[in-house]
C-alpha positions in Angstrom: -0.2 0.0 0.2 1.5 3.2 -1.3 1.1 5.7 1.7 0.4 9.0 -1.3 -1.1 8.9 -4.7 0.8 8.6 -7.5 -1.0 11.6 -8.9 1.1 14.3 -6.3 4.3 12.4 -7.6 3.1 13.8 -10.4 2.1 16.7 -10.7 2.5 20.3 -9.3 4.6 19.0 -6.0 7.2 17.6 -8.2 8.7 21.6 -8.8 8.6 21.8 -5.2 11.6 19.4 -4.8 13.4 20.2 -7.8 13.0 23.9 -5.4 13.8 21.8 -2.1 16.6 19.8 -4.3 18.3 22.9 -5.5 18.2 25.5 -2.9 19.3 22.8 -0.4 22.8 21.9 -2.7 22.9 26.0 -2.9 22.3 27.3 0.7 24.4 25.0 2.5 27.5 26.8 1.0 26.1 29.5 3.0 24.4 29.1 6.0 25.4 25.4 6.9 22.3 24.7 9.1 20.7 23.9 5.8 22.1 20.9 6.3 20.0 20.0 8.9 17.5 18.9 6.6 19.0 16.3 5.9 18.7 13.9 8.6 15.2 15.3 9.1 14.8 13.5 6.1 16.5 10.5 6.8 14.0 10.1 9.5 10.8 10.7 7.6 12.3 7.9 5.0 12.6 5.1 8.3 9.7 6.5 9.8 6.9 5.8 6.5 9.2 2.6 5.9 7.5 1.6 8.3 4.1 1.4 7.0 5.0 0.9 3.2 8.4 -0.3 2.6 9.9 2.7 0.7 7.4 4.6 0.3 9.6 7.5 0.8 11.4 6.8 -2.0 7.9 6.4 -4.0 5.9 9.3 -2.8 8.5 11.8 -1.0 11.8 12.2 -1.6 12.9 15.5 -3.5 15.8 13.7 -5.4 14.2 11.0 -6.9 11.0 13.1 -7.8 13.8 16.6 -9.3 15.8 13.6 -10.8 12.1 12.0 -12.9 10.6 15.7 -13.8 14.4 17.6 -14.9 16.8 15.0 -16.3 14.3 12.7 -19.4 15.6 14.7 -22.1 19.3 15.0 -21.6 19.3 10.9 -20.5 20.4 8.3 -22.6 18.0 6.3 -21.2 21.0 3.5 -20.6 19.2 0.9 -18.4 21.1 0.9 -14.8 24.1 -2.3 -14.6 23.8 -5.3 -13.1 26.4 -4.5 -10.9 25.1 -1.1 -9.5 22.1 -2.6 -8.8 23.3 -5.7 -6.9 23.0 -6.1 -3.7 26.3 -5.7 -2.2 27.4 -3.0 -4.2 24.1 -1.1 -2.3 25.8 -2.0 1.0 28.6 -1.2 0.2 28.4 2.7 -0.9 25.2 2.6 2.2 28.0 1.6 3.8 30.8 3.7 2.9 28.7 6.4 2.8 28.0 6.1 6.2 31.2 5.2 7.4 32.4 8.8 6.2 29.9 10.7 7.8 30.2 9.1 11.3 33.8 9.9 10.7 33.0 13.4 10.2 31.0 14.0 12.9 33.2 12.9 15.3 35.2 15.8 14.1 33.0 18.5 14.6 33.6 18.9 17.9 29.1 18.8 18.5 29.0 22.7 16.7 25.5 22.1 14.9 27.0 23.9 12.0 29.7 21.9 11.9 27.0 18.7 11.4 24.7 21.0 9.1 27.7 20.6 6.6 28.4 17.5 7.1 24.4 16.2 6.9 24.7 19.2 3.5 27.8 17.6 2.2 26.5 14.2 2.8 23.2 15.5 0.4 25.8 17.5 -1.7 28.1 14.0 -2.9 24.2 12.1 -3.1 22.7 15.2 -5.8 26.1 15.1 -8.1 25.7 11.5 -8.3 22.5 11.2 -9.0 23.1 13.5 -11.9 25.6 11.5 -13.4 24.2 8.4 -13.0 21.2 10.2 -14.6 22.8 11.6 -17.5 24.6 7.9 -17.9 21.3 5.9 -17.6 17.9 6.4 -16.7 17.0 9.3 -14.6 16.0 7.5 -11.4 18.6 5.1 -12.4 20.3 6.6 -8.5 17.1 5.3 -7.2 18.6 1.4 -7.3 21.9 2.0 -6.2 20.4 5.4 -3.4 22.3 4.7 0.3 19.0 6.1 2.2 16.9 3.2 -0.1 19.2 -0.2 1.2 19.2 1.8 4.7 15.3 1.4 4.4 15.3 -2.0 2.4 18.2 -3.6 5.7 16.0 -2.0 8.1 13.1 -3.5 7.4 14.3 -6.5 6.5 13.9 -6.9 3.0 
């Protein structure tokens, strides 16, 4: 059961996602506290996952929605290599990004500004990687390897 109907996903709210992704990506450089929105998104993703598997990805994820609306015309629309979709690759990528986040967070000294900067940087890396994959493969190819989706699957036991 999906938490949101498909028209919400494809409707006018899509551009809110594009603006959100662009705003967080740009504003985090000047106002690092903007990065604190990222762990909030992560908590929402994990919370909605208990109601319905990957419902966050399908209906709420601003990155996936932005990719689906911005990249269809410039994407090569090639299928994603099966090695990228493998559970092993997805878990390695998720583990690596979590390792980097914990490593960087341990160096912040508890400063909310620095914590925001760490999460903003992780978000920026994800947005950059997803944009490259959207052009090289299909617009939402990042969604197949997204560390947050992998974490949701792991927590849910799928």
